[in-house]
Legacy VTK file of the C-alpha trace (Angstrom):
# vtk DataFile Version 3.0
C-alpha trace
ASCII
DATASET POLYDATA
POINTS 121 float
-1.693 5.942 39.551
-3.226 3.395 38.694
-2.184 1.453 35.407
-5.551 2.412 33.561
-5.225 6.292 34.676
-1.384 6.008 33.425
-2.535 4.689 29.874
-5.235 7.265 29.528
-2.950 9.607 29.890
0.038 8.603 28.153
-1.849 6.439 25.188
-5.042 8.669 24.628
-5.569 6.735 21.188
-4.948 3.726 22.641
-2.433 2.792 20.347
-1.130 -0.242 22.616
-4.037 -1.707 22.613
-4.192 -1.393 18.525
-0.758 -2.852 18.530
-1.729 -5.853 20.200
-4.803 -6.723 17.864
-2.389 -6.629 14.753
-2.527 -10.342 14.461
-6.123 -9.795 14.025
-5.838 -7.125 11.211
-3.439 -9.001 9.595
-5.629 -12.408 9.139
-8.418 -10.333 8.511
-6.388 -8.784 5.560
-4.844 -12.259 4.795
-8.548 -13.808 4.195
-9.869 -11.156 2.790
-10.680 -11.813 -1.004
-9.843 -9.064 -3.853
-11.500 -8.603 -6.850
-8.925 -8.471 -9.399
-10.547 -9.815 -12.602
-9.835 -6.382 -14.329
-5.985 -7.607 -13.877
-6.381 -10.833 -15.747
-4.823 -10.836 -19.304
-3.257 -7.522 -18.511
0.511 -7.843 -19.471
2.584 -5.592 -17.456
6.315 -6.144 -16.729
6.826 -3.913 -13.162
4.926 -3.362 -10.810
4.827 -0.039 -8.783
2.662 0.856 -5.312
2.390 4.019 -4.701
1.324 5.705 -0.834
2.670 7.167 2.179
2.729 5.977 5.273
0.497 2.927 6.690
-1.075 3.064 2.914
2.535 1.799 1.313
3.568 -0.273 4.055
1.768 -3.165 2.201
3.809 -2.802 -0.685
6.647 -2.910 1.969
5.235 -6.212 3.387
4.414 -7.769 0.009
8.392 -7.507 -1.330
10.001 -8.768 1.838
7.077 -11.952 1.934
7.543 -12.847 -1.822
11.113 -11.699 -1.824
12.969 -14.047 -4.269
9.829 -15.635 -5.698
8.998 -12.129 -7.469
9.350 -12.849 -11.052
8.645 -9.098 -11.757
10.624 -5.681 -10.721
8.766 -4.511 -7.587
9.189 -1.161 -6.156
7.343 0.917 -3.070
7.071 4.956 -4.010
6.664 7.015 -1.524
6.760 10.191 -3.663
4.289 13.149 -5.594
6.059 11.307 -9.279
6.835 7.960 -10.553
10.001 6.153 -11.322
10.797 7.235 -14.636
10.551 3.772 -16.186
6.607 3.579 -15.663
4.746 3.032 -18.976
2.144 1.573 -20.202
3.610 -2.148 -19.256
3.847 -1.142 -15.265
0.858 -1.828 -13.194
0.665 1.101 -10.547
-0.864 0.178 -7.278
-2.288 3.355 -5.701
-2.912 2.840 -1.673
-4.492 5.622 0.154
-6.153 5.035 3.444
-7.855 8.941 3.145
-8.524 8.901 -0.410
-7.029 12.773 -0.672
-3.241 12.223 0.243
-1.566 14.991 -2.073
1.280 12.991 -2.940
-0.292 9.619 -3.446
-3.044 11.914 -5.783
-0.161 13.412 -7.962
1.434 9.733 -8.420
-1.690 8.606 -9.613
-2.208 11.184 -11.704
1.508 10.442 -13.240
0.447 7.153 -13.546
-2.526 7.724 -15.651
-0.437 10.762 -17.953
2.247 7.646 -18.559
-1.070 5.018 -19.748
0.118 2.669 -16.904
-1.972 0.043 -15.819
-3.701 0.962 -12.693
-5.527 -0.237 -9.321
-6.728 1.891 -6.525
-7.034 0.510 -3.207
LINES 1 122
121 0 1 2 3 4 5 6 7 8 9 10 11 12 13 14 15 16 17 18 19 20 21 22 23 24 25 26 27 28 29 30 31 32 33 34 35 36 37 38 39 40 41 42 43 44 45 46 47 48 49 50 51 52 53 54 55 56 57 58 59 60 61 62 63 64 65 66 67 68 69 70 71 72 73 74 75 76 77 78 79 80 81 82 83 84 85 86 87 88 89 90 91 92 93 94 95 96 97 98 99 100 101 102 103 104 105 106 107 108 109 110 111 112 113 114 115 116 117 118 119 120
């Protein structure tokens, strides 16, 4: 069996190539400008990133990347509900690739009920 045929048979979604190109995705994300004007001057005392799967990984990466430089508590949530301490002084970053992940939408409703500051991605 030729390598090309082997890859088609065992990797029909071409995940190997996606893995090889991961550096380009990271570079594109790093260089992308985000408009965070809505958060300027908004006081918050903690950050919760909520999402599932790949949508939550960015929160883990940021926590690892920023490490000891984080001046605020930072948590990644992968559940239907947010931690009990979330309130109007919490920034909740809601991350969903599809936009309709059940757990993430539930956590968004929880954030709204707790009057948290919300950013959706």
